Structures are given as structure tokens and as C-alpha cells.
N, C-alpha and C positions, 0 to 999 in steps of 0.2 A: 464171302471170304475172298474169292478170286478178284472181284471188283475192287475191294479195298486195297489189295496188294498192288493192283495196277495203278491206282491213284497214288499210293505211297511212293512208288518208284518212277512216276511220270516225270517229275522235275529233274531228278538226278540223271535219268536216261537222256532227257532232252539236253541237259547240260553237257553230257558226254558227247552227244552227237555234234553239238555246236563246237566243242573243243576239238573233236576229230576233224570237223570241217575246216576249222581255222588252221590246224596243222597241215591239212591237205593243201589248202590255199597257199600257205607259206612254202611248202615243199615245191609247189608248182611255180611259185615266184622265183625259186632258186634253180629251177630246172633249166637245162641248156636251151630249150626252145622259147623261153620267156624272159623278157627283160622289163623292168619298170622304167627304164630310161628310153628316150626316143632314139631311133636309129635312122639316119638319113640315107635313103636309098635312091632318091630322085636327084638327078643332076641339076635340074632347075632350082630345087631347094638349096642345093650346095651353092649355086651362083648367088642366090639371095643372101645367104650367110656371108659370103665373101664380099658382096657389095656393101653390107653393113659393117663388116670388120675385115679389112684386108689381111690381117694376120692369120686369118683362117684359110687362106689360099694354100692348096697343096702344091708343093714344089718338087719336080723331078730332080733328084739329087745330083746326077751327073751334069745337069745343065748349069749348075752354079758352083760345083766343087771340082776343080781340075784334078785329074789323076786318080779320082776315086775308083776303087775296084769293087765289082759285084761278084758275089757267089750266092745267088738267091736260092737258098736250099729248098724252099717250099714250092719252087717251080721245077723241082726235080724229085727223084726218089730218095735223095740223101738227107732224110729227116726222120724224126721219131715216128711219124705216121707210116713211113715206108711206102709212100705214094705221093704223086704230085698233087699239091693242094691249090696251086695256081695253074693257069694255063701254061703248058710247057714252053711256049714261045715268049713268056714274060721276061722282058729284058729291061724293065723300068721299075723304079720304086720311088716312094714319095714320103715327104714329111711336111708338116705345117711350116709356114714361112719362118717363124721364130726358131723352131728346132733345126730347120735346114741351115739357117744363118749361123746358129751356134755350132753346128757340125762343121761348117766351112772354116770356122776359127780353129777348131780342133785339128782339121787336116793341115791347115797352114802351119800350126805350131809343130806338128809331127814332121812335116816336110823339112823344116829347118834342122831336124835331127837325122835326116836321111830315112825317114819312115813315113807311112801313110796308113789310111784306113781301108779295110775290106768290109763290105756290108753283107750280112747274111739275110737280114730282113728289116723292114721299116714299117711302112703302112701295111696293115693286114685287114682285109674286109671282115666285117663282123661275123658273117656267115661261116667263115673259116674258124674263128674262135669257138663258135658253137660246136663244130666238128671236133676240134681239139678236146673240148670239155667232155664230149661223149666218150672219149677214150681214156683221158687222164683227169679224173675229178680230184685234183690236188692243187690248191691255190698257191702252193710254193713254186709251181712250175708252169701252170696253165691258168689263164684268167677265167674267172667265173663269168659267164655271159650275163648273169643278172646284174653285174657291176660294170661289165665292159672292160676292155683292155686299152692300155696306152697306145698299143699298135693300132687299134681301131680308131683312135682319136688322132692318129698321125703325129704323136709326140714321143714315141718310143722307138728305139733302134737296137738291133742285135748286130754286134760288130767285133772286129779284132784289129790288131796292128800288123802291118807287113813291113818288111825291109824293102826299100825302093830298089835297091841294086839287084837283089835276088828274087824279088816278088814273093818270097816265102813268108808265111805267117810266123810271128814270134810264138815261142812255146808258152802256152797258157796252162799246161798241165792236163787239160781234158779237151775233147772236141766240143763243138757246138751241140746244144740239146743234150747235154749229159745230165741226167736227173739223179745225181748222187751227191753226197756231202762234199766230195772232192772238187766240185764246181763252185762251192760256196766261197764268198770272200773271206769268211772267217776260218776256212780250212788252211792250216799252216803246215801240215805234214807233206810239204812239197819242196823240191830243190829251190835253193835261194834264187837262182836265175828266173825260175817260173814266178816266184813271188814278186820279184822286181818287175817283171813284165806286166803282171796284173796291177801292181801299184802304179806303174806308168800310165796304163790305160785309165785307171780310176782317177788319178790325179788330173790328167788333161781333160777328161770328161767333166768332172765336178768343177774344175776351174772355169769351164765355159757354160755352166748352168744346168748340167744334167745330174740326176740322182742315180745311184747304183741300186740294183735289185740284189739283195743279200745272197740269194740262192743261185744266181746265174752271173758268172763273171762277165759275160758278153752283153748283158741287157742293161740299157740305160734309158732314162726317161726324163723329159723336161719337167721341171718343177711347176706346180700350179696348172697342170695340163687338163684338169677337169672342166675348164671353161670351153674346151673344144668338144664338139658333138661326136658321138659314135657314127662311123660311116660304114656303109655296105655298098660302096660304088665300085664296079669292076675296074681293074687297071686300065683296060682298053678305053673306057669312057673318061677316066681321069686324064689319060694321056692326050685326049683330044679336047680337054676342057680349055676354055678361053683363058 
């Protein structure tokens, strides 16, 4: 009797084990420490990519955009992680050549209005995205490492507009890294001046080839950016790259 019961349930149990194994593998694939996509960590490999396609070159933004202001939040304690995620002496940031060129056009257009850009973040090493995901597993606000981030690809930027005369930021209704509905583009319960400021930023960014992230008024990314590889190269090495 016991032998017959074992035989009767052998196939279902095996199927259940296979099902659970598949679920486990899927979960691991979505885990912060695992990506199905290649991540470039070697500077020599980066050189090879740039040699084949010059648009993949990472450009330090201040080198080509006059008057650009930096407030690199992840090189300080002033971010949602409440700790420095980049070396504290980090004073550079990068984007791929097409994204940097598009941002230069944005800066020029704003300069004609007496305004300019302040950058909170641009290129972000992949390993930092992994750390973000460990704390905030919400794809509305933090990229899933299994997919990678536009920041890791060098085609996404977090920014705001400043008044050139006062150097003060325009009022956008919330600060950077605000994970509430009030930071969404669709949130309308804000003073009209704030809505106008957000519209101005969105208009000038989209005009120059960037797309807006609905949940973060400060985040924009270059269209068709998935052709650029994920990078996990330190800022210090990129700064010395040829």
C-alpha cells in the first residue's frame, strides 16, 4: 500500500519541485545581485566599445557645457540613502556623447532666458543601483538591477533649473529624491508657478530628445538608450579615460 501511494504521487511531487525550482530561479534573476544583462567593469572593454562606436564615449559634462552647476547628491549625505554612495571627493559626472550633446543644447536654450541647469546625478555605477534596490524595491523610484538603469548606461540625468542671477533653484514643489505622489508629473495640486517651472523643464528637455520619468520631475533619459551597455566603472577611472 505504501509503495503504491509513493508511485501515485511521484510525478506530481516532481512537478511541484520543478515548479518551485523555476520560481526560485526567476526570483534569483530578479534579485539585486543578479542581472541577465552584461555589465562592463573593465576599462579596456569600454575602450573597445568606444573604438567601434564613438557615440558610446562617456563625456564629463562640465568639459563641454559652459556654466553647468553640480550638486552631486550621492557624493554626500544629502540623499535618500543618508550616506555617501560615491567617493566624497567626487566632483565629476558623465553622460554618453549624444546625451551630453543634447544637454548642452538644453543649457544654451535656458541661458537665453537667464536660466541654467544644476545636475544632481548623471552616470551612476551599476553597483550603486544594486545598493539602492536593496533598500527600495519599488521600480517607480529605483531601477531594478535585473534590468539596469539609464543612469548605468550613461543616458539618464537628474537635474533642475536655476536662475543665473541668483544661482537659486526654481521652485519645483518638492526636493530631489522625493518618493511621494507630489513629485509626479501628473500631480496637479501645486501652486501654478511650480507647475509652470516643471512644464518649462519638461518642455526644454523633451524638445532636445529626452523623455520624462512620470514619477520623478527631475529625471530625464535619452530615447533609445538601451543600445548603450550597463557600466560599473568608477568615476576616477572614467575621468582618466582617453
